[in-house]
C-alpha beads as a LAMMPS data file, in Angstrom:
LAMMPS data file: protein, C-alpha beads

100 atoms
99 bonds

1 atom types
1 bond types

-500.0 500.0 xlo xhi
-500.0 500.0 ylo yhi
-500.0 500.0 zlo zhi

Masses

1 110.0

Atoms # bond

1 1 1 -405.763 117.457 16.129
2 1 1 -409.460 117.143 15.207
3 1 1 -409.626 120.862 14.494
4 1 1 -406.536 120.701 12.288
5 1 1 -407.923 117.708 10.384
6 1 1 -411.220 119.523 9.821
7 1 1 -409.469 122.693 8.618
8 1 1 -407.285 120.683 6.254
9 1 1 -410.319 118.878 4.833
10 1 1 -412.077 122.220 4.215
11 1 1 -409.110 123.241 2.077
12 1 1 -408.909 119.979 0.158
13 1 1 -405.987 118.218 1.783
14 1 1 -405.236 115.867 4.657
15 1 1 -402.594 115.868 7.356
16 1 1 -400.129 112.980 7.378
17 1 1 -398.212 111.405 10.231
18 1 1 -394.505 111.410 9.489
19 1 1 -392.305 110.373 8.106
20 1 1 -393.813 111.254 4.756
21 1 1 -391.798 110.006 1.811
22 1 1 -392.188 111.541 -1.630
23 1 1 -390.626 111.351 -5.057
24 1 1 -390.698 114.581 -7.075
25 1 1 -388.520 115.494 -10.042
26 1 1 -386.588 112.277 -9.524
27 1 1 -385.676 113.406 -5.987
28 1 1 -386.209 111.147 -2.986
29 1 1 -387.655 113.299 -0.202
30 1 1 -388.668 112.646 3.389
31 1 1 -390.595 115.084 5.595
32 1 1 -390.701 114.856 9.387
33 1 1 -391.812 117.325 11.999
34 1 1 -389.326 116.663 14.797
35 1 1 -385.649 116.448 13.795
36 1 1 -385.197 113.983 16.653
37 1 1 -386.992 111.405 14.523
38 1 1 -384.209 111.579 11.919
39 1 1 -382.109 109.186 13.989
40 1 1 -384.480 106.355 13.038
41 1 1 -384.068 107.004 9.286
42 1 1 -381.391 105.919 6.858
43 1 1 -380.660 109.412 5.565
44 1 1 -378.602 108.157 2.633
45 1 1 -381.842 106.801 1.141
46 1 1 -382.959 110.400 0.476
47 1 1 -381.779 113.355 -1.531
48 1 1 -383.652 115.815 0.683
49 1 1 -384.795 115.756 4.302
50 1 1 -387.230 118.466 5.413
51 1 1 -388.104 119.087 9.050
52 1 1 -389.481 121.728 11.375
53 1 1 -390.380 121.713 15.076
54 1 1 -387.622 123.826 16.604
55 1 1 -388.115 127.013 14.512
56 1 1 -384.350 127.163 13.841
57 1 1 -382.660 127.333 10.475
58 1 1 -380.959 124.060 9.580
59 1 1 -379.039 123.764 6.351
60 1 1 -376.486 120.989 6.243
61 1 1 -375.434 117.939 4.286
62 1 1 -375.087 114.398 5.517
63 1 1 -372.975 113.063 2.664
64 1 1 -375.190 113.544 -0.451
65 1 1 -378.367 114.261 1.554
66 1 1 -379.491 117.859 2.102
67 1 1 -381.150 118.418 5.494
68 1 1 -383.217 121.604 5.575
69 1 1 -385.456 123.438 8.011
70 1 1 -386.177 127.008 6.906
71 1 1 -386.698 127.988 10.538
72 1 1 -389.437 130.210 11.848
73 1 1 -392.466 130.705 9.613
74 1 1 -395.304 130.730 12.131
75 1 1 -394.898 134.223 13.556
76 1 1 -393.707 133.075 16.996
77 1 1 -390.332 134.840 16.705
78 1 1 -390.821 138.352 15.284
79 1 1 -388.116 139.320 12.809
80 1 1 -387.134 135.693 12.222
81 1 1 -389.899 134.668 9.788
82 1 1 -388.739 132.769 6.721
83 1 1 -389.839 130.123 4.260
84 1 1 -387.607 127.957 2.136
85 1 1 -387.748 127.478 -1.617
86 1 1 -386.034 124.694 -3.546
87 1 1 -385.934 124.020 -7.270
88 1 1 -386.173 120.236 -7.312
89 1 1 -385.504 120.120 -11.057
90 1 1 -382.167 121.922 -10.770
91 1 1 -379.042 119.775 -11.046
92 1 1 -377.973 120.814 -7.522
93 1 1 -380.320 121.428 -4.595
94 1 1 -379.697 125.015 -3.507
95 1 1 -382.227 126.238 -0.943
96 1 1 -383.273 129.864 -0.977
97 1 1 -384.482 131.486 2.220
98 1 1 -387.210 134.105 1.818
99 1 1 -387.473 136.309 4.911
100 1 1 -390.570 138.324 5.739

Bonds

1 1 1 2
2 1 2 3
3 1 3 4
4 1 4 5
5 1 5 6
6 1 6 7
7 1 7 8
8 1 8 9
9 1 9 10
10 1 10 11
11 1 11 12
12 1 12 13
13 1 13 14
14 1 14 15
15 1 15 16
16 1 16 17
17 1 17 18
18 1 18 19
19 1 19 20
20 1 20 21
21 1 21 22
22 1 22 23
23 1 23 24
24 1 24 25
25 1 25 26
26 1 26 27
27 1 27 28
28 1 28 29
29 1 29 30
30 1 30 31
31 1 31 32
32 1 32 33
33 1 33 34
34 1 34 35
35 1 35 36
36 1 36 37
37 1 37 38
38 1 38 39
39 1 39 40
40 1 40 41
41 1 41 42
42 1 42 43
43 1 43 44
44 1 44 45
45 1 45 46
46 1 46 47
47 1 47 48
48 1 48 49
49 1 49 50
50 1 50 51
51 1 51 52
52 1 52 53
53 1 53 54
54 1 54 55
55 1 55 56
56 1 56 57
57 1 57 58
58 1 58 59
59 1 59 60
60 1 60 61
61 1 61 62
62 1 62 63
63 1 63 64
64 1 64 65
65 1 65 66
66 1 66 67
67 1 67 68
68 1 68 69
69 1 69 70
70 1 70 71
71 1 71 72
72 1 72 73
73 1 73 74
74 1 74 75
75 1 75 76
76 1 76 77
77 1 77 78
78 1 78 79
79 1 79 80
80 1 80 81
81 1 81 82
82 1 82 83
83 1 83 84
84 1 84 85
85 1 85 86
86 1 86 87
87 1 87 88
88 1 88 89
89 1 89 90
90 1 90 91
91 1 91 92
92 1 92 93
93 1 93 94
94 1 94 95
95 1 95 96
96 1 96 97
97 1 97 98
98 1 98 99
99 1 99 100
């Protein structure tokens, strides 16, 4: 973790322990690493839940909350690399998956 913190600082940002809650474009967002930690959250309090950890695509709704993990983006699973893009200002959250 020390090495990650140092690398982040060199690039002008800091790592944050989850859950990280944000408000952007009038959207309530929470970011966690492990989807197992979602059980402790009241998902209806958020418009968007972002997670990672398992390198598997997750795209589902829990009532009005979008839960999204774009999947593999670290190069561990060749042919499965993807990142997710969302337009937070759009009336409806519609994730786009960019594969590379």
